[in-house]
N, CA and C atoms as an extended XYZ file, in Angstrom:
219
Properties=species:S:1:pos:R:3:atomname:S:1:resname:S:1:resid:I:1 pbc="F F F"
N        -6.834       30.286       -2.439 N   MET     1
C        -6.922       29.211       -1.290 CA  MET     1
C        -7.025       29.926       -0.047 C   MET     1
N        -7.857       29.364        0.828 N   ASN     2
C        -8.234       30.043        2.180 CA  ASN     2
C        -7.106       29.565        3.237 C   ASN     2
N        -6.108       28.744        2.913 N   GLY     3
C        -5.253       28.212        3.913 CA  GLY     3
C        -5.642       26.853        4.337 C   GLY     3
N        -6.624       26.253        3.668 N   PHE     4
C        -7.066       24.899        4.045 CA  PHE     4
C        -7.064       23.980        2.725 C   PHE     4
N        -6.684       22.891        2.804 N   ILE     5
C        -6.974       21.853        1.684 CA  ILE     5
C        -8.101       21.052        2.113 C   ILE     5
N        -9.236       21.090        1.213 N   THR     6
C       -10.366       20.582        1.347 CA  THR     6
C       -10.635       19.370        0.428 C   THR     6
N       -11.737       18.582        0.617 N   LEU     7
C       -12.001       17.252       -0.303 CA  LEU     7
C       -12.189       17.977       -1.735 C   LEU     7
N       -12.807       19.207       -1.806 N   SER     8
C       -12.978       19.678       -3.012 CA  SER     8
C       -11.528       20.040       -3.886 C   SER     8
N       -10.634       20.079       -3.307 N   HIS     9
C        -9.233       20.244       -3.924 CA  HIS     9
C        -8.896       18.868       -4.699 C   HIS     9
N        -9.415       17.479       -4.159 N   GLY    10
C        -9.124       16.363       -4.790 CA  GLY    10
C       -10.011       15.827       -5.782 C   GLY    10
N       -10.984       16.724       -6.231 N   HIS    11
C       -11.973       16.243       -7.237 CA  HIS    11
C       -11.733       16.755       -8.657 C   HIS    11
N       -10.349       17.321       -8.715 N   GLY    12
C       -10.242       17.565      -10.087 CA  GLY    12
C       -10.820       19.048      -10.492 C   GLY    12
N       -10.589       19.549      -11.562 N   GLY    13
C       -11.169       20.932      -11.979 CA  GLY    13
C       -10.552       22.092      -11.505 C   GLY    13
N       -11.179       23.018      -11.114 N   LYS    14
C       -10.719       24.335      -10.683 CA  LYS    14
C       -10.264       24.221       -9.218 C   LYS    14
N       -10.501       23.682       -8.368 N   TYR    15
C        -9.813       23.596       -7.051 CA  TYR    15
C        -8.549       22.822       -7.068 C   TYR    15
N        -8.541       21.748       -7.725 N   THR    16
C        -7.472       21.068       -8.013 CA  THR    16
C        -6.355       21.830       -8.744 C   THR    16
N        -6.517       22.491       -9.803 N   HIS    17
C        -5.890       23.350      -10.505 CA  HIS    17
C        -5.271       24.567       -9.501 C   HIS    17
N        -6.066       24.999       -8.791 N   GLU    18
C        -5.529       26.043       -7.613 CA  GLU    18
C        -4.663       25.628       -6.651 C   GLU    18
N        -4.824       24.367       -6.304 N   LEU    19
C        -3.985       23.736       -5.294 CA  LEU    19
C        -2.664       23.577       -5.993 C   LEU    19
N        -2.657       23.028       -7.107 N   ILE    20
C        -1.359       22.688       -7.868 CA  ILE    20
C        -0.540       24.091       -8.068 C   ILE    20
N        -1.337       25.108       -8.678 N   GLU    21
C        -0.671       26.392       -9.039 CA  GLU    21
C        -0.259       27.095       -7.691 C   GLU    21
N        -0.857       27.210       -6.860 N   LYS    22
C        -0.697       28.095       -5.500 CA  LYS    22
C         0.016       27.400       -4.432 C   LYS    22
N         0.219       25.921       -4.504 N   LEU    23
C         0.938       25.302       -3.406 CA  LEU    23
C         2.129       24.438       -4.117 C   LEU    23
N         1.773       23.671       -4.894 N   MET    24
C         2.643       22.517       -5.319 CA  MET    24
C         3.817       23.205       -6.163 C   MET    24
N         3.504       24.145       -7.072 N   TYR    25
C         4.550       24.908       -8.036 CA  TYR    25
C         5.396       25.491       -7.109 C   TYR    25
N         4.977       26.149       -5.914 N   LYS    26
C         5.991       26.764       -5.021 CA  LYS    26
C         7.098       25.943       -4.604 C   LYS    26
N         6.655       24.697       -4.174 N   TYR    27
C         7.798       23.915       -3.622 CA  TYR    27
C         8.566       22.851       -4.717 C   TYR    27
N         7.662       22.603       -5.835 N   PHE    28
C         8.339       21.615       -6.619 CA  PHE    28
C         8.477       22.361       -7.993 C   PHE    28
N         8.909       23.641       -8.069 N   ASN    29
C         8.973       24.460       -9.365 CA  ASN    29
C        10.105       24.004      -10.083 C   ASN    29
N         9.664       23.563      -11.252 N   ASN    30
C        10.754       23.571      -12.327 CA  ASN    30
C        10.242       23.600      -13.595 C   ASN    30
N        10.857       23.603      -14.868 N   LYS    31
C        10.125       23.735      -15.973 CA  LYS    31
C         9.438       22.652      -16.505 C   LYS    31
N         9.589       21.528      -16.356 N   THR    32
C         8.876       20.322      -16.713 CA  THR    32
C         7.546       20.415      -15.983 C   THR    32
N         7.532       20.601      -14.793 N   LEU    33
C         6.184       20.693      -13.925 CA  LEU    33
C         5.262       21.731      -14.410 C   LEU    33
N         5.833       22.943      -14.449 N   ILE    34
C         5.222       24.132      -14.888 CA  ILE    34
C         4.447       23.972      -16.264 C   ILE    34
N         4.887       23.010      -17.133 N   GLU    35
C         4.179       22.689      -18.325 CA  GLU    35
C         2.859       22.189      -17.947 C   GLU    35
N         2.860       21.547      -17.002 N   GLY    36
C         1.365       20.926      -16.626 CA  GLY    36
C         1.018       19.618      -17.367 C   GLY    36
N         1.882       19.022      -18.022 N   ILE    37
C         1.526       17.774      -18.962 CA  ILE    37
C         1.496       16.476      -18.068 C   ILE    37
N         0.561       15.721      -18.379 N   ASP    38
C         0.573       14.342      -17.519 CA  ASP    38
C         1.082       13.316      -18.168 C   ASP    38
N         2.003       13.515      -19.185 N   SER    39
C         2.604       12.528      -19.836 CA  SER    39
C         4.146       12.753      -20.265 C   SER    39
N         4.771       11.797      -20.686 N   ALA    40
C         6.282       12.072      -21.200 CA  ALA    40
C         6.768       10.803      -22.114 C   ALA    40
N         7.837       10.999      -22.781 N   THR    41
C         8.285        9.963      -23.574 CA  THR    41
C         9.889       10.012      -23.088 C   THR    41
N        10.566        8.922      -22.958 N   PHE    42
C        11.984        8.808      -22.469 CA  PHE    42
C        12.396        8.006      -23.598 C   PHE    42
N        13.851        8.290      -23.934 N   ASN    43
C        14.609        7.679      -24.766 CA  ASN    43
C        15.286        6.553      -23.942 C   ASN    43
N        15.205        5.273      -24.352 N   ILE    44
C        15.730        4.153      -23.834 CA  ILE    44
C        16.553        3.313      -25.069 C   ILE    44
N        17.354        2.417      -24.490 N   LYS    45
C        18.268        1.615      -25.465 CA  LYS    45
C        17.621        1.285      -26.767 C   LYS    45
N        16.337        0.715      -26.697 N   LYS    46
C        15.797        0.209      -27.876 CA  LYS    46
C        14.626        1.042      -28.481 C   LYS    46
N        14.857        2.219      -28.191 N   GLY    47
C        13.771        3.195      -28.784 CA  GLY    47
C        13.306        4.227      -27.741 C   GLY    47
N        11.902        4.462      -27.625 N   LYS    48
C        11.174        5.248      -26.620 CA  LYS    48
C        10.293        4.539      -25.763 C   LYS    48
N        10.149        5.076      -24.778 N   LEU    49
C         9.120        4.650      -23.808 CA  LEU    49
C         8.182        5.787      -23.364 C   LEU    49
N         6.712        5.537      -23.652 N   ALA    50
C         5.834        6.598      -23.378 CA  ALA    50
C         5.253        6.341      -21.965 C   ALA    50
N         4.983        7.368      -21.120 N   PHE    51
C         4.326        7.082      -19.829 CA  PHE    51
C         3.448        8.148      -19.682 C   PHE    51
N         2.281        7.901      -19.119 N   THR    52
C         1.334        8.910      -18.539 CA  THR    52
C         0.482        8.261      -17.356 C   THR    52
N        -0.150        9.064      -16.550 N   THR    53
C        -0.801        8.746      -15.559 CA  THR    53
C        -2.139        9.296      -15.290 C   THR    53
N        -2.926        8.683      -14.703 N   ASP    54
C        -4.210        9.452      -14.279 CA  ASP    54
C        -4.858        8.410      -13.192 C   ASP    54
N        -5.892        8.964      -12.594 N   SER    55
C        -6.582        8.242      -11.555 CA  SER    55
C        -7.997        8.324      -11.520 C   SER    55
N        -8.652        7.423      -11.086 N   PHE    56
C       -10.096        7.475      -11.019 CA  PHE    56
C       -10.626        6.911       -9.687 C   PHE    56
N       -11.705        7.351       -9.323 N   VAL    57
C       -12.452        6.459       -8.200 CA  VAL    57
C       -13.630        5.797       -8.676 C   VAL    57
N       -13.674        4.581       -8.312 N   VAL    58
C       -14.657        3.616       -8.758 CA  VAL    58
C       -15.609        3.214       -7.549 C   VAL    58
N       -16.789        3.327       -7.601 N   LYS    59
C       -17.659        2.992       -6.422 CA  LYS    59
C       -18.916        2.534       -7.102 C   LYS    59
N       -19.337        1.257       -6.692 N   PRO    60
C       -18.602        0.448       -5.925 CA  PRO    60
C       -17.525       -0.262       -6.631 C   PRO    60
N       -16.611       -1.053       -5.802 N   LEU    61
C       -15.337       -1.429       -6.221 CA  LEU    61
C       -15.654       -2.793       -7.131 C   LEU    61
N       -16.775       -3.462       -6.838 N   PHE    62
C       -17.195       -4.613       -7.537 CA  PHE    62
C       -18.474       -4.211       -8.374 C   PHE    62
N       -18.657       -4.517       -9.436 N   PHE    63
C       -19.826       -4.107      -10.225 CA  PHE    63
C       -20.150       -5.372      -11.215 C   PHE    63
N       -21.365       -5.210      -11.827 N   ASN    64
C       -21.603       -6.204      -12.725 CA  ASN    64
C       -20.849       -6.339      -14.002 C   ASN    64
N       -20.113       -7.291      -14.168 N   GLY    65
C       -19.278       -7.744      -15.288 CA  GLY    65
C       -17.896       -7.265      -14.999 C   GLY    65
N       -17.380       -6.861      -13.700 N   GLY    66
C       -15.930       -6.425      -13.528 CA  GLY    66
C       -15.766       -5.859      -12.146 C   GLY    66
N       -14.498       -5.300      -11.930 N   ASP    67
C       -14.240       -4.717      -10.683 CA  ASP    67
C       -12.902       -3.915      -10.831 C   ASP    67
N       -12.593       -3.076       -9.896 N   ILE    68
C       -11.239       -2.246      -10.134 CA  ILE    68
C       -10.273       -2.652      -10.761 C   ILE    68
N       -10.046       -4.058      -10.400 N   GLY    69
C        -8.678       -4.844      -11.027 CA  GLY    69
C        -8.730       -4.878      -12.443 C   GLY    69
N        -9.931       -5.267      -13.065 N   LYS    70
C       -10.146       -5.440      -14.344 CA  LYS    70
C       -10.134       -4.082      -15.184 C   LYS    70
N       -10.421       -2.897      -14.457 N   LEU    71
C       -10.310       -1.803      -15.174 CA  LEU    71
C        -8.769       -1.266      -15.254 C   LEU    71
N        -7.911       -1.850      -14.373 N   ALA    72
C        -6.434       -1.289      -14.121 CA  ALA    72
C        -5.782       -2.106      -15.386 C   ALA    72
N        -4.828       -1.212      -16.073 N   ILE    73
C        -3.990       -1.837      -17.189 CA  ILE    73
C        -2.501       -1.994      -16.725 C   ILE    73
């Protein structure tokens, strides 16, 4: 990194990976984060809960047959 965060760091891929490794891990360094997994399971009273997260940019917000709200689950 050259000392600046740019739009390319938010597009995923190589630059996002660089931002996470060289900046985020420095301040949020723990075993779980370093694994780099975007999902987890949690033990709850009635079994297990699975959790994952991801994000996407959709443009236009409204399109033939749907909208961003219909894509969200």
